[in-house]
N, C-alpha and C positions, 0 to 999 in steps of 0.2 A: 163734619162729622158725614155728613150726604153723598161725600165723594167715599167713604171709607168699607169696605167689608164688615159687616156684622158676625157673620155665620158664616163657615165652610161645611159641606155636604159632601161624601163621598160616595158612589151609588157603586157597587158591588151583587154580584149575581150570586144572590148564596147557592146555587148550584155549581159554580166551581170548586177546586180540589180545593180543599181546606186549607192544607198544608201549602198552597201555593197555589191561589188566589188569582194571581195575576203575573205578568213578564218580569221578569227583569227593569227593563227598561222603564217600567209602569210604574212597579215600586219604587224606583229610582226618583224618577217625577213627584211622584207623592210624598216621600224624604224630603225631595227638594221644597215643595211646598209646605208641608209639616214644618220644617226649622222656619221658615219664615213668617209662618203663622205661630208659632210661639212667640218669636222675637216680642210678636207683633201682639202677642196676649188673646189672637181669636180665638173663639171656641169651635170647635174640631169636632162631627160626629160626622155616623156612615151609616148609608142606607141601605142595608140588607135585604135587596128585591127578591121578588119570585123566593120567595121561603117555603109558599105549599108544593114546592116540588122536593124537599125533606123527609118526609115523613107522610105517610097515607092518612093518620091520623088527625095532622091538620091542614090538610088537603079536603077534608070529608067535613072537617070541623073550627073553620077560622078561629072561634073562641077560646081554640086550645091552644092556640102559639105562645103563650106566657107558661106553660106547663107541660111542654114536649121536649123532649131529652134531647132530642134531632137538634133544634132550633138552638136552645142550650147552649151544646157543645160548640155549636157552629158559632154562635155568638164569642165567645171567646176563645176562637182561636183563630177568628177575622179581628179581635181588638188585640190578639198579640200580636198577629202579621203588622198589624199599622200600630201598632206599638202605643193604643186608646186605652184608655179603663171599657170594660164591657155595657156600662152602664151607657155609654155613649153610641152605641147601636142599634139602630133601628128596625127592627125585622116589615116589611111590607110584601106585599102579594103584587104580583103586576095585573093589573088591572086592562093591560091592553086587549086583552080576547073575550071580558066580559059580554055577556049579553045582557044579562040583568046585573044590577049591582047588588051587591046582597050587604045591608047591613052591617056585617063583619068588619067588609072590606073596609067601604065608609068612617067606620070607629076607630081603625086599624090607621087609615092613610089620616083623620082629624087627627088622631095621638101622635102621629107623627108629627105632622104641622104645626100643633104646641107646642111639643120639643123644640123645636128648630125655632121657632118666634119665641118661647123661654132662652133661648140660649144666646139669642143674639139680643135681649133685651139685659140679659146678664151682661154682657159687653158691654151694651149701652149708659148701664149703670156704674159701673167703674168707672166710664168717662165722665160722666155727668159736671163732675167740678170742675173739671176742664172744658165742658161745654158751656155750662153757666158762666167763667169767665169770661171766656169770646164771645158770650149774647152781652155780656153786664159792662163789658170797657165800652168808653165813647171813641166813636171814632174820628180821625181827625179832623174832618169837615163840621162836625158840629162843634167840637170844642174852637176852632175857628172861628165860627160865627159869633160865639159866645160871647168872642174878647173883643 
């Protein structure tokens, strides 16, 4: 389990054209990655970055992010373009230009991190039985010592 991927997060700029959020080459790479992740039942999330550029109300008050019509529409279009459910899209404000940290940015970042950890944890719980069997089976060395 240590060498397995537990969750995949695609990072996408919210300010890209919602009908064409990325080039065809990138879309093809994502499609191939998604097919592989689907085969292995690995959860996939989308981190939609720079959402503060979508509307003035969100830029002024980040706590309004989940009430913004513009953010909701972009979430739905992005989820549709990547063939994932809208609940897998995590809106995020880019914090590289922040001079003073805003409590709402911190809350949003921690919320998104928690969602990623939950997805990874759900994946691990699906394979708990397999993991426990591997841990409980005696190795050949131990069984040969007892003989």
